[in-house]
All heavy atoms as a GROMACS GRO file, in nm:
protein
  601
    1MET      N    1  12.466  -6.461   4.517
    1MET     CA    2  12.370  -6.352   4.496
    1MET      C    3  12.435  -6.248   4.407
    1MET      O    4  12.544  -6.199   4.435
    1MET     CB    5  12.331  -6.291   4.627
    1MET     CG    6  12.253  -6.162   4.616
    1MET     SD    7  12.199  -6.085   4.767
    1MET     CE    8  12.349  -6.075   4.858
    2ILE      N    9  12.367  -6.212   4.302
    2ILE     CA   10  12.409  -6.106   4.209
    2ILE      C   11  12.346  -5.975   4.251
    2ILE      O   12  12.226  -5.973   4.284
    2ILE     CB   13  12.372  -6.142   4.062
    2ILE    CG1   14  12.451  -6.262   4.017
    2ILE    CG2   15  12.394  -6.024   3.973
    2ILE    CD1   16  12.411  -6.313   3.881
    3LYS      N   17  12.423  -5.870   4.250
    3LYS     CA   18  12.369  -5.733   4.268
    3LYS      C   19  12.384  -5.660   4.133
    3LYS      O   20  12.494  -5.659   4.075
    3LYS     CB   21  12.444  -5.658   4.380
    3LYS     CG   22  12.416  -5.715   4.516
    3LYS     CD   23  12.476  -5.629   4.623
    3LYS     CE   24  12.447  -5.688   4.759
    3LYS     NZ   25  12.495  -5.605   4.866
    4ASP      N   26  12.274  -5.610   4.085
    4ASP     CA   27  12.274  -5.551   3.953
    4ASP      C   28  12.203  -5.417   3.961
    4ASP      O   29  12.124  -5.389   4.050
    4ASP     CB   30  12.201  -5.643   3.853
    4ASP     CG   31  12.250  -5.623   3.709
    4ASP    OD1   32  12.311  -5.521   3.677
    4ASP    OD2   33  12.222  -5.716   3.630
    5THR      N   34  12.229  -5.330   3.860
    5THR     CA   35  12.167  -5.197   3.855
    5THR      C   36  12.101  -5.184   3.717
    5THR      O   37  12.155  -5.222   3.617
    5THR     CB   38  12.270  -5.087   3.875
    5THR    OG1   39  12.334  -5.105   4.000
    5THR    CG2   40  12.207  -4.950   3.873
    6LEU      N   41  11.980  -5.122   3.718
    6LEU     CA   42  11.908  -5.092   3.596
    6LEU      C   43  11.892  -4.942   3.589
    6LEU      O   44  11.839  -4.877   3.681
    6LEU     CB   45  11.771  -5.159   3.598
    6LEU     CG   46  11.675  -5.122   3.488
    6LEU    CD1   47  11.731  -5.168   3.351
    6LEU    CD2   48  11.536  -5.180   3.511
    7ASN      N   49  11.938  -4.882   3.479
    7ASN     CA   50  11.923  -4.742   3.455
    7ASN      C   51  11.793  -4.717   3.383
    7ASN      O   52  11.782  -4.750   3.262
    7ASN     CB   53  12.041  -4.689   3.374
    7ASN     CG   54  12.030  -4.539   3.345
    7ASN    OD1   55  11.932  -4.475   3.374
    7ASN    ND2   56  12.134  -4.485   3.288
    8ALA      N   57  11.694  -4.662   3.451
    8ALA     CA   58  11.564  -4.633   3.388
    8ALA      C   59  11.541  -4.481   3.394
    8ALA      O   60  11.424  -4.436   3.395
    8ALA     CB   61  11.456  -4.706   3.461
    9ARG      N   62  11.646  -4.404   3.398
    9ARG     CA   63  11.640  -4.260   3.399
    9ARG      C   64  11.570  -4.210   3.268
    9ARG      O   65  11.594  -4.269   3.165
    9ARG     CB   66  11.774  -4.196   3.412
    9ARG     CG   67  11.839  -4.215   3.547
    9ARG     CD   68  11.977  -4.154   3.547
    9ARG     NE   69  12.049  -4.172   3.672
    9ARG     CZ   70  12.135  -4.272   3.694
    9ARG    NH1   71  12.166  -4.358   3.600
    9ARG    NH2   72  12.194  -4.283   3.812
   10ARG      N   73  11.496  -4.104   3.279
   10ARG     CA   74  11.431  -4.038   3.165
   10ARG      C   75  11.324  -4.127   3.096
   10ARG      O   76  11.286  -4.096   2.983
   10ARG     CB   77  11.533  -3.985   3.066
   10ARG     CG   78  11.618  -3.873   3.125
   10ARG     CD   79  11.720  -3.816   3.026
   10ARG     NE   80  11.821  -3.909   2.986
   10ARG     CZ   81  11.929  -3.944   3.062
   10ARG    NH1   82  11.939  -3.896   3.179
   10ARG    NH2   83  12.017  -4.030   3.016
   11LEU      N   84  11.283  -4.233   3.158
   11LEU     CA   85  11.176  -4.316   3.108
   11LEU      C   86  11.048  -4.285   3.186
   11LEU      O   87  11.052  -4.268   3.306
   11LEU     CB   88  11.208  -4.463   3.118
   11LEU     CG   89  11.332  -4.511   3.042
   11LEU    CD1   90  11.354  -4.662   3.071
   11LEU    CD2   91  11.316  -4.490   2.895
   12LEU      N   92  10.937  -4.280   3.117
   12LEU     CA   93  10.809  -4.253   3.184
   12LEU      C   94  10.726  -4.380   3.188
   12LEU      O   95  10.746  -4.470   3.108
   12LEU     CB   96  10.733  -4.144   3.105
   12LEU     CG   97  10.804  -4.005   3.098
   12LEU    CD1   98  10.722  -3.911   3.013
   12LEU    CD2   99  10.823  -3.948   3.236
   13CYS      N  100  10.632  -4.381   3.283
   13CYS     CA  101  10.544  -4.496   3.301
   13CYS      C  102  10.480  -4.532   3.170
   13CYS      O  103  10.437  -4.444   3.096
   13CYS     CB  104  10.439  -4.456   3.406
   13CYS     SG  105  10.324  -4.588   3.445
   14PRO      N  106  10.474  -4.656   3.138
   14PRO     CA  107  10.505  -4.776   3.217
   14PRO      C  108  10.646  -4.833   3.191
   14PRO      O  109  10.677  -4.941   3.236
   14PRO     CB  110  10.399  -4.876   3.174
   14PRO     CG  111  10.386  -4.848   3.026
   14PRO     CD  112  10.399  -4.696   3.015
   15LEU      N  113  10.729  -4.762   3.116
   15LEU     CA  114  10.857  -4.819   3.077
   15LEU      C  115  10.949  -4.864   3.191
   15LEU      O  116  11.011  -4.965   3.183
   15LEU     CB  117  10.932  -4.725   2.984
   15LEU     CG  118  10.874  -4.719   2.840
   15LEU    CD1  119  10.945  -4.613   2.760
   15LEU    CD2  120  10.882  -4.856   2.773
   16PRO      N  121  10.961  -4.786   3.305
   16PRO     CA  122  11.046  -4.833   3.412
   16PRO      C  123  11.003  -4.970   3.465
   16PRO      O  124  11.086  -5.055   3.496
   16PRO     CB  125  11.037  -4.724   3.519
   16PRO     CG  126  11.005  -4.600   3.440
   16PRO     CD  127  10.912  -4.647   3.328
   17VAL      N  128  10.873  -4.992   3.477
   17VAL     CA  129  10.822  -5.120   3.527
   17VAL      C  130  10.851  -5.230   3.424
   17VAL      O  131  10.893  -5.341   3.459
   17VAL     CB  132  10.672  -5.112   3.556
   17VAL    CG1  133  10.617  -5.252   3.600
   17VAL    CG2  134  10.646  -5.014   3.667
   18ILE      N  135  10.829  -5.201   3.295
   18ILE     CA  136  10.855  -5.298   3.190
   18ILE      C  137  11.001  -5.336   3.187
   18ILE      O  138  11.040  -5.454   3.179
   18ILE     CB  139  10.809  -5.246   3.055
   18ILE    CG1  140  10.656  -5.236   3.054
   18ILE    CG2  141  10.857  -5.338   2.940
   18ILE    CD1  142  10.600  -5.160   2.934
   19ARG      N  143  11.088  -5.238   3.195
   19ARG     CA  144  11.235  -5.268   3.197
   19ARG      C  145  11.275  -5.346   3.320
   19ARG      O  146  11.359  -5.434   3.314
   19ARG     CB  147  11.315  -5.136   3.187
   19ARG     CG  148  11.287  -5.060   3.060
   19ARG     CD  149  11.377  -5.108   2.945
   19ARG     NE  150  11.337  -5.047   2.818
   19ARG     CZ  151  11.385  -4.933   2.771
   19ARG    NH1  152  11.474  -4.869   2.837
   19ARG    NH2  153  11.342  -4.887   2.652
   20THR      N  154  11.213  -5.313   3.435
   20THR     CA  155  11.241  -5.387   3.559
   20THR      C  156  11.200  -5.532   3.540
   20THR      O  157  11.272  -5.624   3.575
   20THR     CB  158  11.166  -5.323   3.678
   20THR    OG1  159  11.215  -5.188   3.694
   20THR    CG2  160  11.189  -5.401   3.806
   21GLN      N  161  11.079  -5.556   3.486
   21GLN     CA  162  11.031  -5.690   3.463
   21GLN      C  163  11.123  -5.765   3.372
   21GLN      O  164  11.158  -5.884   3.400
   21GLN     CB  165  10.890  -5.681   3.402
   21GLN     CG  166  10.830  -5.814   3.369
   21GLN     CD  167  10.688  -5.804   3.315
   21GLN    OE1  168  10.612  -5.714   3.359
   21GLN    NE2  169  10.651  -5.886   3.226
   22ASP      N  170  11.170  -5.704   3.264
   22ASP     CA  171  11.259  -5.771   3.170
   22ASP      C  172  11.391  -5.804   3.237
   22ASP      O  173  11.447  -5.915   3.215
   22ASP     CB  174  11.287  -5.682   3.050
   22ASP     CG  175  11.163  -5.666   2.962
   22ASP    OD1  176  11.066  -5.744   2.976
   22ASP    OD2  177  11.164  -5.571   2.877
   23LYS      N  178  11.443  -5.718   3.321
   23LYS     CA  179  11.573  -5.743   3.389
   23LYS      C  180  11.559  -5.853   3.490
   23LYS      O  181  11.643  -5.940   3.503
   23LYS     CB  182  11.622  -5.611   3.456
   23LYS     CG  183  11.757  -5.623   3.515
   23LYS     CD  184  11.859  -5.640   3.407
   23LYS     CE  185  12.001  -5.636   3.465
   23LYS     NZ  186  12.102  -5.655   3.360
   24VAL      N  187  11.448  -5.853   3.569
   24VAL     CA  188  11.426  -5.956   3.669
   24VAL      C  189  11.424  -6.095   3.606
   24VAL      O  190  11.468  -6.191   3.664
   24VAL     CB  191  11.299  -5.924   3.752
   24VAL    CG1  192  11.251  -6.046   3.828
   24VAL    CG2  193  11.328  -5.806   3.844
   25LYS      N  194  11.371  -6.105   3.483
   25LYS     CA  195  11.365  -6.235   3.414
   25LYS      C  196  11.506  -6.292   3.392
   25LYS      O  197  11.520  -6.412   3.377
   25LYS     CB  198  11.294  -6.223   3.279
   25LYS     CG  199  11.145  -6.200   3.292
   25LYS     CD  200  11.082  -6.183   3.155
   25LYS     CE  201  10.933  -6.158   3.168
   25LYS     NZ  202  10.871  -6.131   3.036
   26GLN      N  203  11.607  -6.207   3.392
   26GLN     CA  204  11.744  -6.253   3.367
   26GLN      C  205  11.815  -6.290   3.496
   26GLN      O  206  11.927  -6.343   3.492
   26GLN     CB  207  11.823  -6.141   3.300
   26GLN     CG  208  11.768  -6.097   3.166
   26GLN     CD  209  11.838  -5.971   3.116
   26GLN    OE1  210  11.943  -5.937   3.160
   26GLN    NE2  211  11.776  -5.906   3.018
   27LEU      N  212  11.751  -6.262   3.613
   27LEU     CA  213  11.813  -6.284   3.740
   27LEU      C  214  11.759  -6.406   3.808
   27LEU      O  215  11.655  -6.464   3.770
   27LEU     CB  216  11.794  -6.160   3.829
   27LEU     CG  217  11.851  -6.030   3.774
   27LEU    CD1  218  11.812  -5.912   3.862
   27LEU    CD2  219  12.002  -6.040   3.764
   28GLN      N  220  11.824  -6.453   3.916
   28GLN     CA  221  11.780  -6.570   3.991
   28GLN      C  222  11.716  -6.527   4.124
   28GLN      O  223  11.737  -6.416   4.173
   28GLN     CB  224  11.904  -6.657   4.021
   28GLN     CG  225  11.979  -6.705   3.898
   28GLN     CD  226  11.891  -6.796   3.808
   28GLN    OE1  227  11.821  -6.879   3.862
   28GLN    NE2  228  11.899  -6.776   3.677
   29THR      N  229  11.640  -6.615   4.183
   29THR     CA  230  11.583  -6.590   4.314
   29THR      C  231  11.692  -6.554   4.413
   29THR      O  232  11.796  -6.616   4.418
   29THR     CB  233  11.509  -6.720   4.361
   29THR    OG1  234  11.406  -6.753   4.266
   29THR    CG2  235  11.448  -6.700   4.500
   30GLY      N  236  11.669  -6.448   4.488
   30GLY     CA  237  11.762  -6.400   4.587
   30GLY      C  238  11.856  -6.289   4.534
   30GLY      O  239  11.921  -6.221   4.616
   31ASP      N  240  11.864  -6.274   4.404
   31ASP     CA  241  11.948  -6.166   4.350
   31ASP      C  242  11.886  -6.033   4.384
   31ASP      O  243  11.762  -6.020   4.405
   31ASP     CB  244  11.958  -6.178   4.196
   31ASP     CG  245  12.045  -6.294   4.153
   31ASP    OD1  246  12.118  -6.354   4.238
   31ASP    OD2  247  12.041  -6.326   4.034
   32GLN      N  248  11.966  -5.929   4.385
   32GLN     CA  249  11.918  -5.794   4.417
   32GLN      C  250  11.934  -5.705   4.297
   32GLN      O  251  12.035  -5.715   4.226
   32GLN     CB  252  11.994  -5.736   4.533
   32GLN     CG  253  11.963  -5.810   4.663
   32GLN     CD  254  12.030  -5.748   4.786
   32GLN    OE1  255  12.101  -5.647   4.776
   32GLN    NE2  256  12.016  -5.808   4.897
   33LEU      N  257  11.835  -5.619   4.277
   33LEU     CA  258  11.837  -5.525   4.166
   33LEU      C  259  11.811  -5.385   4.218
   33LEU      O  260  11.720  -5.364   4.296
   33LEU     CB  261  11.729  -5.563   4.063
   33LEU     CG  262  11.715  -5.471   3.939
   33LEU    CD1  263  11.840  -5.468   3.858
   33LEU    CD2  264  11.594  -5.512   3.858
   34GLU      N  265  11.894  -5.292   4.174
   34GLU     CA  266  11.871  -5.150   4.205
   34GLU      C  267  11.822  -5.082   4.080
   34GLU      O  268  11.893  -5.081   3.978
   34GLU     CB  269  12.003  -5.092   4.254
   34GLU     CG  270  11.997  -4.946   4.293
   34GLU     CD  271  12.130  -4.896   4.343
   34GLU    OE1  272  12.211  -4.850   4.260
   34GLU    OE2  273  12.153  -4.901   4.466
   35VAL      N  274  11.708  -5.021   4.086
   35VAL     CA  275  11.647  -4.954   3.971
   35VAL      C  276  11.654  -4.802   3.997
   35VAL      O  277  11.606  -4.753   4.097
   35VAL     CB  278  11.503  -4.993   3.951
   35VAL    CG1  279  11.445  -4.933   3.826
   35VAL    CG2  280  11.486  -5.146   3.945
   36VAL      N  281  11.722  -4.734   3.906
   36VAL     CA  282  11.739  -4.586   3.918
   36VAL      C  283  11.651  -4.519   3.817
   36VAL      O  284  11.661  -4.541   3.698
   36VAL     CB  285  11.888  -4.548   3.897
   36VAL    CG1  286  11.907  -4.398   3.919
   36VAL    CG2  287  11.981  -4.625   3.990
   37CYS      N  288  11.559  -4.431   3.865
   37CYS     CA  289  11.458  -4.368   3.779
   37CYS      C  290  11.451  -4.220   3.806
   37CYS      O  291  11.495  -4.173   3.908
   37CYS     CB  292  11.320  -4.427   3.808
   37CYS     SG  293  11.312  -4.607   3.802
   38THR      N  294  11.385  -4.150   3.714
   38THR     CA  295  11.356  -4.006   3.732
   38THR      C  296  11.206  -3.981   3.733
   38THR      O  297  11.165  -3.869   3.761
   38THR     CB  298  11.424  -3.924   3.620
   38THR    OG1  299  11.390  -3.979   3.494
   38THR    CG2  300  11.573  -3.921   3.635
   39ASP      N  301  11.124  -4.080   3.708
   39ASP     CA  302  10.977  -4.065   3.711
   39ASP      C  303  10.929  -4.100   3.853
   39ASP      O  304  10.945  -4.213   3.898
   39ASP     CB  305  10.914  -4.161   3.613
   39ASP     CG  306  10.764  -4.159   3.611
   39ASP    OD1  307  10.703  -4.080   3.688
   39ASP    OD2  308  10.703  -4.233   3.533
   40PRO      N  309  10.873  -4.004   3.927
   40PRO     CA  310  10.833  -4.027   4.066
   40PRO      C  311  10.723  -4.132   4.077
   40PRO      O  312  10.704  -4.194   4.185
   40PRO     CB  313  10.786  -3.893   4.116
   40PRO     CG  314  10.752  -3.815   3.995
   40PRO     CD  315  10.844  -3.863   3.887
   41GLY      N  316  10.654  -4.163   3.968
   41GLY     CA  317  10.552  -4.265   3.971
   41GLY      C  318  10.604  -4.406   4.009
   41GLY      O  319  10.524  -4.490   4.054
   42VAL      N  320  10.733  -4.427   3.989
   42VAL     CA  321  10.788  -4.559   4.017
   42VAL      C  322  10.781  -4.591   4.168
   42VAL      O  323  10.784  -4.707   4.206
   42VAL     CB  324  10.933  -4.574   3.970
   42VAL    CG1  325  10.943  -4.555   3.822
   42VAL    CG2  326  11.026  -4.479   4.043
   43LEU      N  327  10.774  -4.488   4.252
   43LEU     CA  328  10.766  -4.514   4.397
   43LEU      C  329  10.641  -4.586   4.434
   43LEU      O  330  10.636  -4.656   4.535
   43LEU     CB  331  10.774  -4.383   4.473
   43LEU     CG  332  10.910  -4.308   4.464
   43LEU    CD1  333  10.901  -4.172   4.530
   43LEU    CD2  334  11.020  -4.393   4.521
   44HIS      N  335  10.539  -4.582   4.349
   44HIS     CA  336  10.419  -4.661   4.368
   44HIS      C  337  10.413  -4.781   4.275
   44HIS      O  338  10.381  -4.893   4.316
   44HIS     CB  339  10.294  -4.575   4.345
   44HIS     CG  340  10.168  -4.650   4.346
   44HIS    ND1  341  10.109  -4.706   4.236
   44HIS    CD2  342  10.088  -4.685   4.449
   44HIS    CE1  343  10.000  -4.771   4.271
   44HIS    NE2  344   9.983  -4.759   4.400
   45ASP      N  345  10.451  -4.758   4.150
   45ASP     CA  346  10.433  -4.865   4.046
   45ASP      C  347  10.524  -4.983   4.067
   45ASP      O  348  10.476  -5.099   4.054
   45ASP     CB  349  10.460  -4.804   3.908
   45ASP     CG  350  10.363  -4.698   3.868
   45ASP    OD1  351  10.255  -4.689   3.933
   45ASP    OD2  352  10.391  -4.622   3.774
   46ILE      N  353  10.652  -4.963   4.096
   46ILE     CA  354  10.743  -5.081   4.110
   46ILE      C  355  10.712  -5.158   4.233
   46ILE      O  356  10.704  -5.283   4.232
   46ILE     CB  357  10.888  -5.037   4.099
   46ILE    CG1  358  10.918  -4.996   3.955
   46ILE    CG2  359  10.982  -5.152   4.140
   46ILE    CD1  360  11.060  -4.947   3.929
   47PRO      N  361  10.686  -5.095   4.354
   47PRO     CA  362  10.646  -5.176   4.469
   47PRO      C  363  10.517  -5.257   4.444
   47PRO      O  364  10.506  -5.370   4.488
   47PRO     CB  365  10.632  -5.074   4.580
   47PRO     CG  366  10.728  -4.967   4.544
   47PRO     CD  367  10.717  -4.958   4.393
   48ALA      N  368  10.420  -5.194   4.374
   48ALA     CA  369  10.295  -5.264   4.344
   48ALA      C  370  10.325  -5.385   4.255
   48ALA      O  371  10.272  -5.498   4.277
   48ALA     CB  372  10.195  -5.173   4.276
   49TRP      N  373  10.410  -5.370   4.154
   49TRP     CA  374  10.448  -5.476   4.063
   49TRP      C  375  10.520  -5.589   4.147
   49TRP      O  376  10.493  -5.706   4.121
   49TRP     CB  377  10.538  -5.426   3.953
   49TRP     CG  378  10.586  -5.530   3.864
   49TRP    CD1  379  10.525  -5.587   3.758
   49TRP    CD2  380  10.715  -5.600   3.875
   49TRP    NE1  381  10.604  -5.686   3.699
   49TRP    CE2  382  10.718  -5.694   3.771
   49TRP    CE3  383  10.823  -5.589   3.962
   49TRP    CZ2  384  10.828  -5.779   3.753
   49TRP    CZ3  385  10.929  -5.673   3.945
   49TRP    CH2  386  10.935  -5.767   3.843
   50CYS      N  387  10.606  -5.548   4.238
   50CYS     CA  388  10.675  -5.648   4.323
   50CYS      C  389  10.579  -5.729   4.405
   50CYS      O  390  10.591  -5.851   4.413
   50CYS     CB  391  10.776  -5.575   4.413
   50CYS     SG  392  10.926  -5.519   4.332
   51ARG      N  393  10.480  -5.661   4.467
   51ARG     CA  394  10.380  -5.734   4.549
   51ARG      C  395  10.304  -5.835   4.463
   51ARG      O  396  10.284  -5.952   4.507
   51ARG     CB  397  10.281  -5.636   4.609
   51ARG     CG  398  10.328  -5.570   4.735
   51ARG     CD  399  10.216  -5.494   4.810
   51ARG     NE  400  10.152  -5.393   4.727
   51ARG     CZ  401  10.195  -5.272   4.707
   51ARG    NH1  402  10.309  -5.232   4.760
   51ARG    NH2  403  10.126  -5.187   4.630
   52ILE      N  404  10.265  -5.798   4.346
   52ILE     CA  405  10.186  -5.886   4.259
   52ILE      C  406  10.271  -6.007   4.212
   52ILE      O  407  10.220  -6.117   4.201
   52ILE     CB  408  10.134  -5.808   4.137
   52ILE    CG1  409  10.029  -5.707   4.182
   52ILE    CG2  410  10.078  -5.902   4.028
   52ILE    CD1  411   9.992  -5.604   4.076
   53ASN      N  412  10.403  -5.985   4.193
   53ASN     CA  413  10.486  -6.085   4.134
   53ASN      C  414  10.578  -6.157   4.233
   53ASN      O  415  10.661  -6.236   4.190
   53ASN     CB  416  10.569  -6.027   4.023
   53ASN     CG  417  10.480  -5.989   3.903
   53ASN    OD1  418  10.444  -6.073   3.827
   53ASN    ND2  419  10.445  -5.861   3.891
   54GLY      N  420  10.565  -6.132   4.360
   54GLY     CA  421  10.637  -6.207   4.462
   54GLY      C  422  10.780  -6.164   4.487
   54GLY      O  423  10.862  -6.243   4.535
   55HIS      N  424  10.815  -6.038   4.455
   55HIS     CA  425  10.945  -5.986   4.479
   55HIS      C  426  10.940  -5.894   4.602
   55HIS      O  427  10.832  -5.848   4.640
   55HIS     CB  428  10.997  -5.909   4.357
   55HIS     CG  429  10.990  -5.989   4.230
   55HIS    ND1  430  11.060  -6.111   4.214
   55HIS    CD2  431  10.913  -5.972   4.120
   55HIS    CE1  432  11.030  -6.159   4.095
   55HIS    NE2  433  10.943  -6.080   4.035
   56LYS      N  434  11.053  -5.867   4.662
   56LYS     CA  435  11.058  -5.787   4.786
   56LYS      C  436  11.130  -5.656   4.766
   56LYS      O  437  11.246  -5.656   4.720
   56LYS     CB  438  11.129  -5.872   4.894
   56LYS     CG  439  11.138  -5.807   5.028
   56LYS     CD  440  11.213  -5.898   5.124
   56LYS     CE  441  11.226  -5.833   5.260
   56LYS     NZ  442  11.302  -5.917   5.353
   57VAL      N  443  11.064  -5.546   4.804
   57VAL     CA  444  11.129  -5.414   4.800
   57VAL      C  445  11.213  -5.404   4.928
   57VAL      O  446  11.159  -5.416   5.037
   57VAL     CB  447  11.026  -5.300   4.791
   57VAL    CG1  448  11.096  -5.166   4.803
   57VAL    CG2  449  10.948  -5.310   4.662
   58LEU      N  450  11.343  -5.384   4.908
   58LEU     CA  451  11.432  -5.371   5.023
   58LEU      C  452  11.449  -5.227   5.069
   58LEU      O  453  11.464  -5.203   5.190
   58LEU     CB  454  11.571  -5.426   4.985
   58LEU     CG  455  11.576  -5.573   4.939
   58LEU    CD1  456  11.716  -5.608   4.892
   58LEU    CD2  457  11.530  -5.663   5.052
   59GLU      N  458  11.442  -5.136   4.973
   59GLU     CA  459  11.463  -4.992   5.011
   59GLU      C  460  11.415  -4.904   4.898
   59GLU      O  461  11.428  -4.940   4.780
   59GLU     CB  462  11.615  -4.973   5.036
   59GLU     CG  463  11.653  -4.835   5.076
   59GLU     CD  464  11.804  -4.820   5.101
   59GLU    OE1  465  11.882  -4.906   5.053
   59GLU    OE2  466  11.844  -4.721   5.166
   60THR      N  467  11.366  -4.789   4.932
   60THR     CA  468  11.334  -4.684   4.834
   60THR      C  469  11.402  -4.555   4.881
   60THR      O  470  11.399  -4.524   4.998
   60THR     CB  471  11.184  -4.658   4.813
   60THR    OG1  472  11.125  -4.622   4.940
   60THR    CG2  473  11.115  -4.777   4.760
   61VAL      N  474  11.467  -4.484   4.786
   61VAL     CA  475  11.542  -4.364   4.818
   61VAL      C  476  11.506  -4.257   4.716
   61VAL      O  477  11.500  -4.285   4.598
   61VAL     CB  478  11.693  -4.391   4.815
   61VAL    CG1  479  11.771  -4.263   4.843
   61VAL    CG2  480  11.733  -4.501   4.912
   62SER      N  481  11.483  -4.137   4.765
   62SER     CA  482  11.464  -4.020   4.676
   62SER      C  483  11.576  -3.925   4.702
   62SER      O  484  11.605  -3.886   4.814
   62SER     CB  485  11.329  -3.952   4.709
   62SER     OG  486  11.222  -4.037   4.691
   63CYS      N  487  11.650  -3.888   4.591
   63CYS     CA  488  11.762  -3.800   4.610
   63CYS      C  489  11.788  -3.722   4.477
   63CYS      O  490  11.806  -3.786   4.374
   63CYS     CB  491  11.887  -3.883   4.645
   63CYS     SG  492  12.034  -3.787   4.672
   64ASP      N  493  11.786  -3.592   4.486
   64ASP     CA  494  11.814  -3.507   4.369
   64ASP      C  495  11.732  -3.546   4.247
   64ASP      O  496  11.784  -3.565   4.138
   64ASP     CB  497  11.965  -3.510   4.335
   64ASP     CG  498  12.050  -3.451   4.446
   64ASP    OD1  499  12.004  -3.360   4.517
   64ASP    OD2  500  12.164  -3.500   4.462
   65ARG      N  501  11.603  -3.556   4.264
   65ARG     CA  502  11.510  -3.588   4.156
   65ARG      C  503  11.535  -3.727   4.095
   65ARG      O  504  11.493  -3.754   3.980
   65ARG     CB  505  11.509  -3.482   4.048
   65ARG     CG  506  11.458  -3.351   4.097
   65ARG     CD  507  11.441  -3.254   3.984
   65ARG     NE  508  11.451  -3.119   4.036
   65ARG     CZ  509  11.499  -3.016   3.970
   65ARG    NH1  510  11.533  -3.028   3.845
   65ARG    NH2  511  11.503  -2.899   4.025
   66GLU      N  512  11.604  -3.811   4.162
   66GLU     CA  513  11.619  -3.951   4.121
   66GLU      C  514  11.551  -4.039   4.227
   66GLU      O  515  11.554  -4.004   4.347
   66GLU     CB  516  11.766  -3.989   4.107
   66GLU     CG  517  11.826  -3.933   3.981
   66GLU     CD  518  11.958  -3.996   3.946
   66GLU    OE1  519  12.023  -4.061   4.030
   66GLU    OE2  520  11.998  -3.978   3.831
   67TYR      N  521  11.501  -4.149   4.188
   67TYR     CA  522  11.432  -4.244   4.274
   67TYR      C  523  11.496  -4.374   4.254
   67TYR      O  524  11.505  -4.428   4.143
   67TYR     CB  525  11.282  -4.245   4.238
   67TYR     CG  526  11.225  -4.108   4.237
   67TYR    CD1  527  11.213  -4.036   4.116
   67TYR    CD2  528  11.191  -4.043   4.353
   67TYR    CE1  529  11.168  -3.905   4.114
   67TYR    CE2  530  11.142  -3.912   4.352
   67TYR     CZ  531  11.134  -3.843   4.232
   67TYR     OH  532  11.084  -3.714   4.230
   68ILE      N  533  11.544  -4.432   4.365
   68ILE     CA  534  11.614  -4.558   4.360
   68ILE      C  535  11.536  -4.661   4.437
   68ILE      O  536  11.501  -4.638   4.554
   68ILE     CB  537  11.758  -4.547   4.421
   68ILE    CG1  538  11.836  -4.440   4.341
   68ILE    CG2  539  11.829  -4.679   4.419
   68ILE    CD1  540  11.962  -4.392   4.410
   69ILE      N  541  11.504  -4.771   4.373
   69ILE     CA  542  11.433  -4.880   4.440
   69ILE      C  543  11.520  -5.005   4.434
   69ILE      O  544  11.564  -5.047   4.328
   69ILE     CB  545  11.299  -4.908   4.370
   69ILE    CG1  546  11.212  -4.779   4.375
   69ILE    CG2  547  11.227  -5.025   4.432
   69ILE    CD1  548  11.083  -4.786   4.304
   70LYS      N  549  11.548  -5.058   4.554
   70LYS     CA  550  11.628  -5.181   4.564
   70LYS      C  551  11.532  -5.292   4.593
   70LYS      O  552  11.451  -5.285   4.683
   70LYS     CB  553  11.731  -5.168   4.672
   70LYS     CG  554  11.835  -5.060   4.645
   70LYS     CD  555  11.936  -5.050   4.755
   70LYS     CE  556  12.032  -4.934   4.727
   70LYS     NZ  557  12.124  -4.909   4.835
   71LEU      N  558  11.541  -5.396   4.511
   71LEU     CA  559  11.449  -5.510   4.532
   71LEU      C  560  11.526  -5.642   4.529
   71LEU      O  561  11.636  -5.648   4.476
   71LEU     CB  562  11.338  -5.509   4.425
   71LEU     CG  563  11.377  -5.522   4.280
   71LEU    CD1  564  11.369  -5.668   4.237
   71LEU    CD2  565  11.279  -5.439   4.195
   72GLU      N  566  11.462  -5.742   4.589
   72GLU     CA  567  11.517  -5.876   4.588
   72GLU      C  568  11.424  -5.964   4.508
   72GLU      O  569  11.302  -5.962   4.527
   72GLU     CB  570  11.525  -5.933   4.731
   72GLU     CG  571  11.587  -6.070   4.736
   72GLU     CD  572  11.601  -6.116   4.880
   72GLU    OE1  573  11.683  -6.056   4.954
   72GLU    OE2  574  11.535  -6.214   4.917
   73VAL      N  575  11.482  -6.038   4.418
   73VAL     CA  576  11.402  -6.125   4.328
   73VAL      C  577  11.346  -6.242   4.407
   73VAL      O  578  11.419  -6.311   4.479
   73VAL     CB  579  11.488  -6.175   4.210
   73VAL    CG1  580  11.409  -6.268   4.122
   73VAL    CG2  581  11.543  -6.057   4.132
   74GLY      N  582  11.214  -6.260   4.397
   74GLY     CA  583  11.147  -6.373   4.464
   74GLY      C  584  11.142  -6.493   4.367
   74GLY      O  585  11.205  -6.490   4.263
   75THR      N  586  11.071  -6.593   4.411
   75THR     CA  587  11.060  -6.712   4.324
   75THR      C  588  10.974  -6.678   4.203
   75THR      O  589  10.881  -6.604   4.211
   75THR     CB  590  10.998  -6.827   4.402
   75THR    OG1  591  10.872  -6.785   4.454
   75THR    CG2  592  11.087  -6.875   4.512
   76LYS      N  593  11.011  -6.734   4.092
   76LYS     CA  594  10.936  -6.699   3.967
   76LYS      C  595  10.860  -6.819   3.921
   76LYS      O  596  10.883  -6.928   3.950
   76LYS     CB  597  11.039  -6.662   3.859
   76LYS     CG  598  11.116  -6.536   3.894
   76LYS     CD  599  11.201  -6.491   3.781
   76LYS     CE  600  11.346  -6.514   3.811
   76LYS     NZ  601  11.439  -6.474   3.710
   0.00000   0.00000   0.00000
């Protein structure tokens, strides 16, 4: 299992979701990705994208105007 981080700070919707999608394409089923963002919209957008595409949100954290979403790559 690979654990990876995506820096999506200072990007506005829809770019954090697009960058997450592009990164997930490089990973394997079961890998974990931590996406770090500054756009609060990702707290809704990335989990919705995960539900549609079969990925699992493991954790969401808000801290100092940053939003971290940890997800597990599902089957593609």
